PDB file with one MODEL, atoms N, CA, C and O in Angstrom:
MODEL        1
ATOM      1  N   MET A   1     -12.465  18.099 -68.909  1.00  0.00           N
ATOM      2  CA  MET A   1     -12.014  16.749 -68.638  1.00  0.00           C
ATOM      3  C   MET A   1     -12.825  15.804 -69.498  1.00  0.00           C
ATOM      4  O   MET A   1     -14.055  15.855 -69.472  1.00  0.00           O
ATOM      5  N   SER A   2     -12.174  14.945 -70.258  1.00  0.00           N
ATOM      6  CA  SER A   2     -12.876  13.969 -71.078  1.00  0.00           C
ATOM      7  C   SER A   2     -12.710  12.586 -70.478  1.00  0.00           C
ATOM      8  O   SER A   2     -11.871  12.358 -69.607  1.00  0.00           O
ATOM      9  N   ASP A   3     -13.538  11.662 -70.970  1.00  0.00           N
ATOM     10  CA  ASP A   3     -13.474  10.318 -70.407  1.00  0.00           C
ATOM     11  C   ASP A   3     -12.193   9.586 -70.795  1.00  0.00           C
ATOM     12  O   ASP A   3     -11.884   8.547 -70.212  1.00  0.00           O
ATOM     13  N   GLU A   4     -11.430  10.113 -71.780  1.00  0.00           N
ATOM     14  CA  GLU A   4     -10.149   9.484 -72.130  1.00  0.00           C
ATOM     15  C   GLU A   4      -9.086   9.773 -71.069  1.00  0.00           C
ATOM     16  O   GLU A   4      -8.134   9.004 -70.934  1.00  0.00           O
ATOM     17  N   THR A   5      -9.229  10.860 -70.316  1.00  0.00           N
ATOM     18  CA  THR A   5      -8.226  11.214 -69.321  1.00  0.00           C
ATOM     19  C   THR A   5      -8.459  10.510 -67.985  1.00  0.00           C
ATOM     20  O   THR A   5      -7.561  10.475 -67.144  1.00  0.00           O
ATOM     21  N   VAL A   6      -9.643   9.952 -67.780  1.00  0.00           N
ATOM     22  CA  VAL A   6      -9.951   9.279 -66.524  1.00  0.00           C
ATOM     23  C   VAL A   6      -9.897   7.771 -66.756  1.00  0.00           C
ATOM     24  O   VAL A   6     -10.668   7.221 -67.542  1.00  0.00           O
ATOM     25  N   ARG A   7      -8.985   7.125 -66.067  1.00  0.00           N
ATOM     26  CA  ARG A   7      -8.827   5.682 -66.216  1.00  0.00           C
ATOM     27  C   ARG A   7      -9.719   4.941 -65.235  1.00  0.00           C
ATOM     28  O   ARG A   7     -10.138   5.506 -64.225  1.00  0.00           O
ATOM     29  N   PRO A   8     -10.011   3.680 -65.526  1.00  0.00           N
ATOM     30  CA  PRO A   8     -10.789   2.883 -64.566  1.00  0.00           C
ATOM     31  C   PRO A   8     -10.051   2.782 -63.233  1.00  0.00           C
ATOM     32  O   PRO A   8      -8.821   2.742 -63.195  1.00  0.00           O
ATOM     33  N   VAL A   9     -10.805   2.741 -62.153  1.00  0.00           N
ATOM     34  CA  VAL A   9     -10.247   2.690 -60.807  1.00  0.00           C
ATOM     35  C   VAL A   9     -10.621   1.356 -60.179  1.00  0.00           C
ATOM     36  O   VAL A   9     -11.794   0.982 -60.155  1.00  0.00           O
ATOM     37  N   HIS A  10      -9.618   0.634 -59.668  1.00  0.00           N
ATOM     38  CA  HIS A  10      -9.837  -0.647 -58.997  1.00  0.00           C
ATOM     39  C   HIS A  10      -9.333  -0.510 -57.563  1.00  0.00           C
ATOM     40  O   HIS A  10      -8.133  -0.354 -57.336  1.00  0.00           O
ATOM     41  N   LEU A  11     -10.244  -0.569 -56.603  1.00  0.00           N
ATOM     42  CA  LEU A  11      -9.891  -0.399 -55.195  1.00  0.00           C
ATOM     43  C   LEU A  11     -10.244  -1.648 -54.405  1.00  0.00           C
ATOM     44  O   LEU A  11     -11.139  -2.408 -54.772  1.00  0.00           O
ATOM     45  N   ARG A  12      -9.513  -1.840 -53.302  1.00  0.00           N
ATOM     46  CA  ARG A  12      -9.784  -2.953 -52.388  1.00  0.00           C
ATOM     47  C   ARG A  12      -9.708  -2.470 -50.959  1.00  0.00           C
ATOM     48  O   ARG A  12      -8.992  -1.522 -50.636  1.00  0.00           O
ATOM     49  N   ARG A  13     -10.463  -3.145 -50.111  1.00  0.00           N
ATOM     50  CA  ARG A  13     -10.393  -2.886 -48.675  1.00  0.00           C
ATOM     51  C   ARG A  13     -10.364  -4.240 -47.981  1.00  0.00           C
ATOM     52  O   ARG A  13     -11.347  -4.981 -47.992  1.00  0.00           O
ATOM     53  N   ILE A  14      -9.232  -4.545 -47.383  1.00  0.00           N
ATOM     54  CA  ILE A  14      -9.039  -5.840 -46.721  1.00  0.00           C
ATOM     55  C   ILE A  14      -8.697  -5.590 -45.264  1.00  0.00           C
ATOM     56  O   ILE A  14      -7.731  -4.893 -44.951  1.00  0.00           O
ATOM     57  N   ASP A  15      -9.496  -6.165 -44.375  1.00  0.00           N
ATOM     58  CA  ASP A  15      -9.277  -6.046 -42.942  1.00  0.00           C
ATOM     59  C   ASP A  15      -9.552  -7.409 -42.311  1.00  0.00           C
ATOM     60  O   ASP A  15     -10.704  -7.734 -42.023  1.00  0.00           O
ATOM     61  N   PRO A  16      -8.500  -8.216 -42.091  1.00  0.00           N
ATOM     62  CA  PRO A  16      -8.700  -9.565 -41.544  1.00  0.00           C
ATOM     63  C   PRO A  16      -9.337  -9.576 -40.154  1.00  0.00           C
ATOM     64  O   PRO A  16     -10.010 -10.541 -39.793  1.00  0.00           O
ATOM     65  N   THR A  17      -9.135  -8.522 -39.378  1.00  0.00           N
ATOM     66  CA  THR A  17      -9.707  -8.508 -38.032  1.00  0.00           C
ATOM     67  C   THR A  17     -11.231  -8.440 -38.064  1.00  0.00           C
ATOM     68  O   THR A  17     -11.891  -8.888 -37.126  1.00  0.00           O
ATOM     69  N   HIS A  18     -11.792  -7.885 -39.135  1.00  0.00           N
ATOM     70  CA  HIS A  18     -13.242  -7.800 -39.283  1.00  0.00           C
ATOM     71  C   HIS A  18     -13.770  -8.733 -40.380  1.00  0.00           C
ATOM     72  O   HIS A  18     -14.925  -8.615 -40.787  1.00  0.00           O
ATOM     73  N   ASN A  19     -12.936  -9.650 -40.856  1.00  0.00           N
ATOM     74  CA  ASN A  19     -13.303 -10.572 -41.933  1.00  0.00           C
ATOM     75  C   ASN A  19     -13.847  -9.801 -43.147  1.00  0.00           C
ATOM     76  O   ASN A  19     -14.865 -10.173 -43.730  1.00  0.00           O
ATOM     77  N   MET A  20     -13.149  -8.729 -43.509  1.00  0.00           N
ATOM     78  CA  MET A  20     -13.589  -7.855 -44.585  1.00  0.00           C
ATOM     79  C   MET A  20     -12.633  -7.969 -45.770  1.00  0.00           C
ATOM     80  O   MET A  20     -11.431  -7.744 -45.635  1.00  0.00           O
ATOM     81  N   ARG A  21     -13.182  -8.321 -46.929  1.00  0.00           N
ATOM     82  CA  ARG A  21     -12.419  -8.379 -48.175  1.00  0.00           C
ATOM     83  C   ARG A  21     -13.336  -7.855 -49.275  1.00  0.00           C
ATOM     84  O   ARG A  21     -14.093  -8.619 -49.874  1.00  0.00           O
ATOM     85  N   ARG A  22     -13.268  -6.550 -49.538  1.00  0.00           N
ATOM     86  CA  ARG A  22     -14.176  -5.909 -50.475  1.00  0.00           C
ATOM     87  C   ARG A  22     -13.436  -5.296 -51.657  1.00  0.00           C
ATOM     88  O   ARG A  22     -12.261  -4.943 -51.560  1.00  0.00           O
ATOM     89  N   PHE A  23     -14.150  -5.178 -52.773  1.00  0.00           N
ATOM     90  CA  PHE A  23     -13.611  -4.496 -53.941  1.00  0.00           C
ATOM     91  C   PHE A  23     -14.582  -3.411 -54.374  1.00  0.00           C
ATOM     92  O   PHE A  23     -15.771  -3.457 -54.056  1.00  0.00           O
ATOM     93  N   TYR A  24     -14.063  -2.439 -55.102  1.00  0.00           N
ATOM     94  CA  TYR A  24     -14.886  -1.361 -55.646  1.00  0.00           C
ATOM     95  C   TYR A  24     -14.236  -0.916 -56.947  1.00  0.00           C
ATOM     96  O   TYR A  24     -13.059  -0.556 -56.958  1.00  0.00           O
ATOM     97  N   THR A  25     -14.979  -0.936 -58.034  1.00  0.00           N
ATOM     98  CA  THR A  25     -14.451  -0.581 -59.346  1.00  0.00           C
ATOM     99  C   THR A  25     -15.295   0.534 -59.949  1.00  0.00           C
ATOM    100  O   THR A  25     -16.524   0.490 -59.902  1.00  0.00           O
ATOM    101  N   LEU A  26     -14.626   1.530 -60.514  1.00  0.00           N
ATOM    102  CA  LEU A  26     -15.282   2.649 -61.187  1.00  0.00           C
ATOM    103  C   LEU A  26     -14.737   2.763 -62.601  1.00  0.00           C
ATOM    104  O   LEU A  26     -13.525   2.693 -62.804  1.00  0.00           O
ATOM    105  N   SER A  27     -15.614   2.938 -63.577  1.00  0.00           N
ATOM    106  CA  SER A  27     -15.164   3.139 -64.953  1.00  0.00           C
ATOM    107  C   SER A  27     -16.173   4.003 -65.698  1.00  0.00           C
ATOM    108  O   SER A  27     -17.334   4.102 -65.301  1.00  0.00           O
ATOM    109  N   ILE A  28     -15.726   4.618 -66.768  1.00  0.00           N
ATOM    110  CA  ILE A  28     -16.580   5.454 -67.607  1.00  0.00           C
ATOM    111  C   ILE A  28     -16.686   4.804 -68.975  1.00  0.00           C
ATOM    112  O   ILE A  28     -15.685   4.413 -69.575  1.00  0.00           O
ATOM    113  N   GLN A  29     -17.926   4.696 -69.459  1.00  0.00           N
ATOM    114  CA  GLN A  29     -18.172   4.123 -70.779  1.00  0.00           C
ATOM    115  C   GLN A  29     -18.992   5.116 -71.594  1.00  0.00           C
ATOM    116  O   GLN A  29     -19.913   5.738 -71.064  1.00  0.00           O
ATOM    117  N   PRO A  30     -18.668   5.273 -72.877  1.00  0.00           N
ATOM    118  CA  PRO A  30     -19.454   6.188 -73.714  1.00  0.00           C
ATOM    119  C   PRO A  30     -20.849   5.622 -73.980  1.00  0.00           C
ATOM    120  O   PRO A  30     -21.045   4.407 -73.995  1.00  0.00           O
ATOM    121  N   THR A  31     -21.808   6.516 -74.190  1.00  0.00           N
ATOM    122  CA  THR A  31     -23.166   6.099 -74.543  1.00  0.00           C
ATOM    123  C   THR A  31     -23.373   6.286 -76.039  1.00  0.00           C
ATOM    124  O   THR A  31     -22.541   6.890 -76.715  1.00  0.00           O
ATOM    125  N   LEU A  32     -24.464   5.775 -76.545  1.00  0.00           N
ATOM    126  CA  LEU A  32     -24.763   5.889 -77.971  1.00  0.00           C
ATOM    127  C   LEU A  32     -25.128   7.309 -78.378  1.00  0.00           C
ATOM    128  O   LEU A  32     -25.060   7.649 -79.559  1.00  0.00           O
ATOM    129  N   PHE A  33     -25.514   8.139 -77.421  1.00  0.00           N
ATOM    130  CA  PHE A  33     -26.007   9.468 -77.734  1.00  0.00           C
ATOM    131  C   PHE A  33     -25.000  10.567 -77.415  1.00  0.00           C
ATOM    132  O   PHE A  33     -25.383  11.731 -77.304  1.00  0.00           O
ATOM    133  N   GLY A  34     -23.728  10.226 -77.267  1.00  0.00           N
ATOM    134  CA  GLY A  34     -22.691  11.218 -77.056  1.00  0.00           C
ATOM    135  C   GLY A  34     -22.405  11.553 -75.607  1.00  0.00           C
ATOM    136  O   GLY A  34     -21.526  12.372 -75.338  1.00  0.00           O
ATOM    137  N   GLY A  35     -23.098  10.962 -74.682  1.00  0.00           N
ATOM    138  CA  GLY A  35     -22.852  11.186 -73.261  1.00  0.00           C
ATOM    139  C   GLY A  35     -21.872  10.157 -72.720  1.00  0.00           C
ATOM    140  O   GLY A  35     -21.107   9.550 -73.469  1.00  0.00           O
ATOM    141  N   ALA A  36     -21.909   9.974 -71.423  1.00  0.00           N
ATOM    142  CA  ALA A  36     -21.031   8.998 -70.780  1.00  0.00           C
ATOM    143  C   ALA A  36     -21.756   8.398 -69.586  1.00  0.00           C
ATOM    144  O   ALA A  36     -22.582   9.053 -68.949  1.00  0.00           O
ATOM    145  N   SER A  37     -21.437   7.148 -69.295  1.00  0.00           N
ATOM    146  CA  SER A  37     -22.015   6.467 -68.147  1.00  0.00           C
ATOM    147  C   SER A  37     -20.919   6.117 -67.157  1.00  0.00           C
ATOM    148  O   SER A  37     -19.851   5.638 -67.540  1.00  0.00           O
ATOM    149  N   LEU A  38     -21.189   6.360 -65.891  1.00  0.00           N
ATOM    150  CA  LEU A  38     -20.289   5.962 -64.819  1.00  0.00           C
ATOM    151  C   LEU A  38     -20.775   4.610 -64.313  1.00  0.00           C
ATOM    152  O   LEU A  38     -21.895   4.488 -63.818  1.00  0.00           O
ATOM    153  N   VAL A  39     -19.923   3.595 -64.440  1.00  0.00           N
ATOM    154  CA  VAL A  39     -20.274   2.239 -64.039  1.00  0.00           C
ATOM    155  C   VAL A  39     -19.544   1.917 -62.748  1.00  0.00           C
ATOM    156  O   VAL A  39     -18.320   2.029 -62.670  1.00  0.00           O
ATOM    157  N   ARG A  40     -20.306   1.514 -61.734  1.00  0.00           N
ATOM    158  CA  ARG A  40     -19.757   1.171 -60.421  1.00  0.00           C
ATOM    159  C   ARG A  40     -20.038  -0.300 -60.142  1.00  0.00           C
ATOM    160  O   ARG A  40     -21.170  -0.760 -60.292  1.00  0.00           O
ATOM    161  N   ASN A  41     -19.002  -1.040 -59.734  1.00  0.00           N
ATOM    162  CA  ASN A  41     -19.139  -2.433 -59.314  1.00  0.00           C
ATOM    163  C   ASN A  41     -18.533  -2.566 -57.926  1.00  0.00           C
ATOM    164  O   ASN A  41     -17.464  -2.018 -57.656  1.00  0.00           O
ATOM    165  N   TRP A  42     -19.214  -3.293 -57.045  1.00  0.00           N
ATOM    166  CA  TRP A  42     -18.691  -3.468 -55.696  1.00  0.00           C
ATOM    167  C   TRP A  42     -19.191  -4.774 -55.111  1.00  0.00           C
ATOM    168  O   TRP A  42     -20.194  -5.335 -55.554  1.00  0.00           O
ATOM    169  N   GLY A  43     -18.463  -5.249 -54.095  1.00  0.00           N
ATOM    170  CA  GLY A  43     -18.872  -6.467 -53.413  1.00  0.00           C
ATOM    171  C   GLY A  43     -17.710  -7.117 -52.699  1.00  0.00           C
ATOM    172  O   GLY A  43     -16.640  -6.529 -52.544  1.00  0.00           O
ATOM    173  N   ARG A  44     -17.945  -8.347 -52.267  1.00  0.00           N
ATOM    174  CA  ARG A  44     -16.923  -9.122 -51.591  1.00  0.00           C
ATOM    175  C   ARG A  44     -15.993  -9.733 -52.626  1.00  0.00           C
ATOM    176  O   ARG A  44     -16.450 -10.226 -53.657  1.00  0.00           O
ATOM    177  N   ILE A  45     -14.704  -9.706 -52.363  1.00  0.00           N
ATOM    178  CA  ILE A  45     -13.728 -10.273 -53.290  1.00  0.00           C
ATOM    179  C   ILE A  45     -14.027 -11.764 -53.456  1.00  0.00           C
ATOM    180  O   ILE A  45     -14.189 -12.486 -52.472  1.00  0.00           O
ATOM    181  N   GLY A  46     -14.099 -12.213 -54.699  1.00  0.00           N
ATOM    182  CA  GLY A  46     -14.410 -13.599 -55.006  1.00  0.00           C
ATOM    183  C   GLY A  46     -15.866 -13.817 -55.375  1.00  0.00           C
ATOM    184  O   GLY A  46     -16.232 -14.891 -55.853  1.00  0.00           O
ATOM    185  N   ALA A  47     -16.702 -12.804 -55.156  1.00  0.00           N
ATOM    186  CA  ALA A  47     -18.119 -12.887 -55.512  1.00  0.00           C
ATOM    187  C   ALA A  47     -18.393 -11.956 -56.693  1.00  0.00           C
ATOM    188  O   ALA A  47     -17.577 -11.094 -57.018  1.00  0.00           O
ATOM    189  N   LYS A  48     -19.534 -12.137 -57.321  1.00  0.00           N
ATOM    190  CA  LYS A  48     -19.904 -11.303 -58.458  1.00  0.00           C
ATOM    191  C   LYS A  48     -20.138  -9.853 -58.045  1.00  0.00           C
ATOM    192  O   LYS A  48     -19.734  -8.931 -58.754  1.00  0.00           O
ATOM    193  N   GLY A  49     -20.773  -9.654 -56.929  1.00  0.00           N
ATOM    194  CA  GLY A  49     -21.018  -8.310 -56.437  1.00  0.00           C
ATOM    195  C   GLY A  49     -22.220  -7.657 -57.098  1.00  0.00           C
ATOM    196  O   GLY A  49     -23.026  -8.321 -57.750  1.00  0.00           O
ATOM    197  N   GLN A  50     -22.325  -6.362 -56.924  1.00  0.00           N
ATOM    198  CA  GLN A  50     -23.422  -5.578 -57.464  1.00  0.00           C
ATOM    199  C   GLN A  50     -22.882  -4.527 -58.414  1.00  0.00           C
ATOM    200  O   GLN A  50     -21.686  -4.236 -58.421  1.00  0.00           O
ATOM    201  N   SER A  51     -23.771  -3.961 -59.214  1.00  0.00           N
ATOM    202  CA  SER A  51     -23.333  -2.900 -60.121  1.00  0.00           C
ATOM    203  C   SER A  51     -24.425  -1.844 -60.246  1.00  0.00           C
ATOM    204  O   SER A  51     -25.607  -2.099 -60.017  1.00  0.00           O
ATOM    205  N   MET A  52     -23.977  -0.649 -60.619  1.00  0.00           N
ATOM    206  CA  MET A  52     -24.886   0.478 -60.823  1.00  0.00           C
ATOM    207  C   MET A  52     -24.323   1.336 -61.944  1.00  0.00           C
ATOM    208  O   MET A  52     -23.113   1.541 -62.034  1.00  0.00           O
ATOM    209  N   MET A  53     -25.212   1.836 -62.802  1.00  0.00           N
ATOM    210  CA  MET A  53     -24.788   2.696 -63.893  1.00  0.00           C
ATOM    211  C   MET A  53     -25.560   4.013 -63.813  1.00  0.00           C
ATOM    212  O   MET A  53     -26.784   4.019 -63.686  1.00  0.00           O
ATOM    213  N   VAL A  54     -24.828   5.129 -63.890  1.00  0.00           N
ATOM    214  CA  VAL A  54     -25.430   6.458 -63.899  1.00  0.00           C
ATOM    215  C   VAL A  54     -24.992   7.135 -65.185  1.00  0.00           C
ATOM    216  O   VAL A  54     -23.800   7.187 -65.488  1.00  0.00           O
ATOM    217  N   THR A  55     -25.957   7.657 -65.949  1.00  0.00           N
ATOM    218  CA  THR A  55     -25.666   8.263 -67.240  1.00  0.00           C
ATOM    219  C   THR A  55     -25.655   9.790 -67.133  1.00  0.00           C
ATOM    220  O   THR A  55     -26.511  10.387 -66.480  1.00  0.00           O
ATOM    221  N   PHE A  56     -24.674  10.400 -67.783  1.00  0.00           N
ATOM    222  CA  PHE A  56     -24.503  11.847 -67.805  1.00  0.00           C
ATOM    223  C   PHE A  56     -24.537  12.342 -69.240  1.00  0.00           C
ATOM    224  O   PHE A  56     -24.135  11.624 -70.156  1.00  0.00           O
ATOM    225  N   ASP A  57     -25.016  13.570 -69.441  1.00  0.00           N
ATOM    226  CA  ASP A  57     -25.039  14.160 -70.781  1.00  0.00           C
ATOM    227  C   ASP A  57     -23.639  14.523 -71.254  1.00  0.00           C
ATOM    228  O   ASP A  57     -23.348  14.448 -72.448  1.00  0.00           O
ATOM    229  N   GLU A  58     -22.772  14.916 -70.330  1.00  0.00           N
ATOM    230  CA  GLU A  58     -21.407  15.322 -70.661  1.00  0.00           C
ATOM    231  C   GLU A  58     -20.410  14.350 -70.024  1.00  0.00           C
ATOM    232  O   GLU A  58     -20.584  13.924 -68.882  1.00  0.00           O
ATOM    233  N   SER A  59     -19.372  14.011 -70.774  1.00  0.00           N
ATOM    234  CA  SER A  59     -18.361  13.101 -70.236  1.00  0.00           C
ATOM    235  C   SER A  59     -17.584  13.753 -69.094  1.00  0.00           C
ATOM    236  O   SER A  59     -17.086  13.060 -68.207  1.00  0.00           O
ATOM    237  N   ALA A  60     -17.480  15.079 -69.113  1.00  0.00           N
ATOM    238  CA  ALA A  60     -16.782  15.784 -68.029  1.00  0.00           C
ATOM    239  C   ALA A  60     -17.523  15.594 -66.706  1.00  0.00           C
ATOM    240  O   ALA A  60     -16.890  15.463 -65.658  1.00  0.00           O
ATOM    241  N   ASP A  61     -18.844  15.578 -66.743  1.00  0.00           N
ATOM    242  CA  ASP A  61     -19.631  15.364 -65.528  1.00  0.00           C
ATOM    243  C   ASP A  61     -19.412  13.951 -64.982  1.00  0.00           C
ATOM    244  O   ASP A  61     -19.335  13.757 -63.769  1.00  0.00           O
ATOM    245  N   ALA A  62     -19.315  12.984 -65.866  1.00  0.00           N
ATOM    246  CA  ALA A  62     -19.050  11.604 -65.442  1.00  0.00           C
ATOM    247  C   ALA A  62     -17.661  11.496 -64.819  1.00  0.00           C
ATOM    248  O   ALA A  62     -17.481  10.790 -63.827  1.00  0.00           O
ATOM    249  N   GLY A  63     -16.687  12.183 -65.390  1.00  0.00           N
ATOM    250  CA  GLY A  63     -15.331  12.190 -64.831  1.00  0.00           C
ATOM    251  C   GLY A  63     -15.294  12.832 -63.463  1.00  0.00           C
ATOM    252  O   GLY A  63     -14.588  12.365 -62.570  1.00  0.00           O
ATOM    253  N   HIS A  64     -16.049  13.896 -63.295  1.00  0.00           N
ATOM    254  CA  HIS A  64     -16.141  14.571 -61.991  1.00  0.00           C
ATOM    255  C   HIS A  64     -16.739  13.636 -60.939  1.00  0.00           C
ATOM    256  O   HIS A  64     -16.237  13.548 -59.819  1.00  0.00           O
ATOM    257  N   ALA A  65     -17.803  12.946 -61.306  1.00  0.00           N
ATOM    258  CA  ALA A  65     -18.459  12.023 -60.383  1.00  0.00           C
ATOM    259  C   ALA A  65     -17.524  10.871 -60.007  1.00  0.00           C
ATOM    260  O   ALA A  65     -17.497  10.446 -58.852  1.00  0.00           O
ATOM    261  N   LEU A  66     -16.758  10.367 -60.977  1.00  0.00           N
ATOM    262  CA  LEU A  66     -15.810   9.290 -60.698  1.00  0.00           C
ATOM    263  C   LEU A  66     -14.770   9.742 -59.681  1.00  0.00           C
ATOM    264  O   LEU A  66     -14.463   9.013 -58.738  1.00  0.00           O
ATOM    265  N   ILE A  67     -14.232  10.934 -59.866  1.00  0.00           N
ATOM    266  CA  ILE A  67     -13.206  11.446 -58.954  1.00  0.00           C
ATOM    267  C   ILE A  67     -13.769  11.620 -57.547  1.00  0.00           C
ATOM    268  O   ILE A  67     -13.101  11.291 -56.568  1.00  0.00           O
ATOM    269  N   GLN A  68     -14.988  12.131 -57.441  1.00  0.00           N
ATOM    270  CA  GLN A  68     -15.607  12.315 -56.121  1.00  0.00           C
ATOM    271  C   GLN A  68     -15.845  10.978 -55.422  1.00  0.00           C
ATOM    272  O   GLN A  68     -15.593  10.854 -54.223  1.00  0.00           O
ATOM    273  N   LEU A  69     -16.323   9.984 -56.155  1.00  0.00           N
ATOM    274  CA  LEU A  69     -16.552   8.669 -55.556  1.00  0.00           C
ATOM    275  C   LEU A  69     -15.235   8.015 -55.141  1.00  0.00           C
ATOM    276  O   LEU A  69     -15.154   7.378 -54.091  1.00  0.00           O
ATOM    277  N   GLU A  70     -14.203   8.177 -55.973  1.00  0.00           N
ATOM    278  CA  GLU A  70     -12.899   7.614 -55.623  1.00  0.00           C
ATOM    279  C   GLU A  70     -12.374   8.227 -54.327  1.00  0.00           C
ATOM    280  O   GLU A  70     -11.874   7.509 -53.461  1.00  0.00           O
ATOM    281  N   ARG A  71     -12.482   9.535 -54.188  1.00  0.00           N
ATOM    282  CA  ARG A  71     -12.029  10.195 -52.959  1.00  0.00           C
ATOM    283  C   ARG A  71     -12.796   9.686 -51.743  1.00  0.00           C
ATOM    284  O   ARG A  71     -12.207   9.426 -50.694  1.00  0.00           O
ATOM    285  N   ALA A  72     -14.107   9.548 -51.888  1.00  0.00           N
ATOM    286  CA  ALA A  72     -14.933   9.082 -50.772  1.00  0.00           C
ATOM    287  C   ALA A  72     -14.536   7.670 -50.352  1.00  0.00           C
ATOM    288  O   ALA A  72     -14.468   7.379 -49.158  1.00  0.00           O
ATOM    289  N   LYS A  73     -14.276   6.800 -51.304  1.00  0.00           N
ATOM    290  CA  LYS A  73     -13.894   5.415 -50.988  1.00  0.00           C
ATOM    291  C   LYS A  73     -12.508   5.363 -50.348  1.00  0.00           C
ATOM    292  O   LYS A  73     -12.284   4.583 -49.423  1.00  0.00           O
ATOM    293  N   ARG A  74     -11.587   6.178 -50.826  1.00  0.00           N
ATOM    294  CA  ARG A  74     -10.248   6.206 -50.222  1.00  0.00           C
ATOM    295  C   ARG A  74     -10.307   6.702 -48.782  1.00  0.00           C
ATOM    296  O   ARG A  74      -9.544   6.231 -47.939  1.00  0.00           O
ATOM    297  N   LYS A  75     -11.201   7.647 -48.485  1.00  0.00           N
ATOM    298  CA  LYS A  75     -11.367   8.102 -47.107  1.00  0.00           C
ATOM    299  C   LYS A  75     -11.897   6.994 -46.204  1.00  0.00           C
ATOM    300  O   LYS A  75     -11.627   6.990 -45.003  1.00  0.00           O
ATOM    301  N   ARG A  76     -12.648   6.056 -46.775  1.00  0.00           N
ATOM    302  CA  ARG A  76     -13.206   4.954 -45.997  1.00  0.00           C
ATOM    303  C   ARG A  76     -12.231   3.788 -45.850  1.00  0.00           C
ATOM    304  O   ARG A  76     -12.565   2.783 -45.221  1.00  0.00           O
ATOM    305  N   GLY A  77     -11.034   3.906 -46.420  1.00  0.00           N
ATOM    306  CA  GLY A  77     -10.019   2.881 -46.224  1.00  0.00           C
ATOM    307  C   GLY A  77      -9.702   2.042 -47.437  1.00  0.00           C
ATOM    308  O   GLY A  77      -8.872   1.137 -47.348  1.00  0.00           O
ATOM    309  N   TYR A  78     -10.326   2.304 -48.564  1.00  0.00           N
ATOM    310  CA  TYR A  78     -10.007   1.560 -49.788  1.00  0.00           C
ATOM    311  C   TYR A  78      -8.682   2.059 -50.344  1.00  0.00           C
ATOM    312  O   TYR A  78      -8.360   3.242 -50.231  1.00  0.00           O
ATOM    313  N   CYS A  79      -7.914   1.153 -50.946  1.00  0.00           N
ATOM    314  CA  CYS A  79      -6.653   1.535 -51.580  1.00  0.00           C
ATOM    315  C   CYS A  79      -6.545   0.802 -52.912  1.00  0.00           C
ATOM    316  O   CYS A  79      -7.366  -0.064 -53.214  1.00  0.00           O
ATOM    317  N   ASP A  80      -5.539   1.145 -53.706  1.00  0.00           N
ATOM    318  CA  ASP A  80      -5.363   0.518 -55.015  1.00  0.00           C
ATOM    319  C   ASP A  80      -5.263  -0.990 -54.882  1.00  0.00           C
ATOM    320  O   ASP A  80      -4.731  -1.504 -53.899  1.00  0.00           O
ATOM    321  N   ALA A  81      -5.780  -1.694 -55.880  1.00  0.00           N
ATOM    322  CA  ALA A  81      -5.851  -3.148 -55.826  1.00  0.00           C
ATOM    323  C   ALA A  81      -4.476  -3.802 -55.718  1.00  0.00           C
ATOM    324  O   ALA A  81      -4.346  -4.846 -55.078  1.00  0.00           O
ATOM    325  N   GLY A  82      -3.448  -3.214 -56.329  1.00  0.00           N
ATOM    326  CA  GLY A  82      -2.123  -3.812 -56.314  1.00  0.00           C
ATOM    327  C   GLY A  82      -1.284  -3.485 -55.093  1.00  0.00           C
ATOM    328  O   GLY A  82      -0.179  -4.006 -54.944  1.00  0.00           O
ATOM    329  N   VAL A  83      -1.799  -2.619 -54.208  1.00  0.00           N
ATOM    330  CA  VAL A  83      -1.034  -2.153 -53.052  1.00  0.00           C
ATOM    331  C   VAL A  83      -1.527  -2.862 -51.802  1.00  0.00           C
ATOM    332  O   VAL A  83      -2.730  -2.952 -51.557  1.00  0.00           O
ATOM    333  N   ARG A  84      -0.584  -3.363 -51.015  1.00  0.00           N
ATOM    334  CA  ARG A  84      -0.948  -3.990 -49.745  1.00  0.00           C
ATOM    335  C   ARG A  84      -0.676  -3.019 -48.616  1.00  0.00           C
ATOM    336  O   ARG A  84       0.383  -2.394 -48.559  1.00  0.00           O
ATOM    337  N   ARG A  85      -1.638  -2.899 -47.720  1.00  0.00           N
ATOM    338  CA  ARG A  85      -1.483  -2.006 -46.567  1.00  0.00           C
ATOM    339  C   ARG A  85      -0.976  -2.793 -45.381  1.00  0.00           C
ATOM    340  O   ARG A  85      -1.389  -3.928 -45.143  1.00  0.00           O
ATOM    341  N   ARG A  86      -0.081  -2.179 -44.645  1.00  0.00           N
ATOM    342  CA  ARG A  86       0.434  -2.800 -43.428  1.00  0.00           C
ATOM    343  C   ARG A  86      -0.250  -2.183 -42.235  1.00  0.00           C
ATOM    344  O   ARG A  86      -0.519  -0.983 -42.198  1.00  0.00           O
ATOM    345  N   LYS A  87      -0.527  -3.024 -41.262  1.00  0.00           N
ATOM    346  CA  LYS A  87      -1.189  -2.533 -40.039  1.00  0.00           C
ATOM    347  C   LYS A  87      -0.287  -2.678 -38.863  1.00  0.00           C
ATOM    348  O   LYS A  87      -0.666  -2.321 -37.748  1.00  0.00           O
TER     349      LYS A  87
ENDMDL
END
């Protein structure tokens, strides 16, 4: 798996009953030394939020980590940014 096959992921979790409006973004960026970095951004919608970068020697490892994080966030109730959930 290369970083060209994994697209950036934009997720949202909106729950008006708990005053929750969160975003979570995952993307892979190449490094100068041939590896790849997994960049994570998260926070409240409308705010700058926080970010974290983890560097991997192989782009396949970064793609694997992105997929695992995406699955974990979807289990917690996050969904695609363009999709609205009905309750």
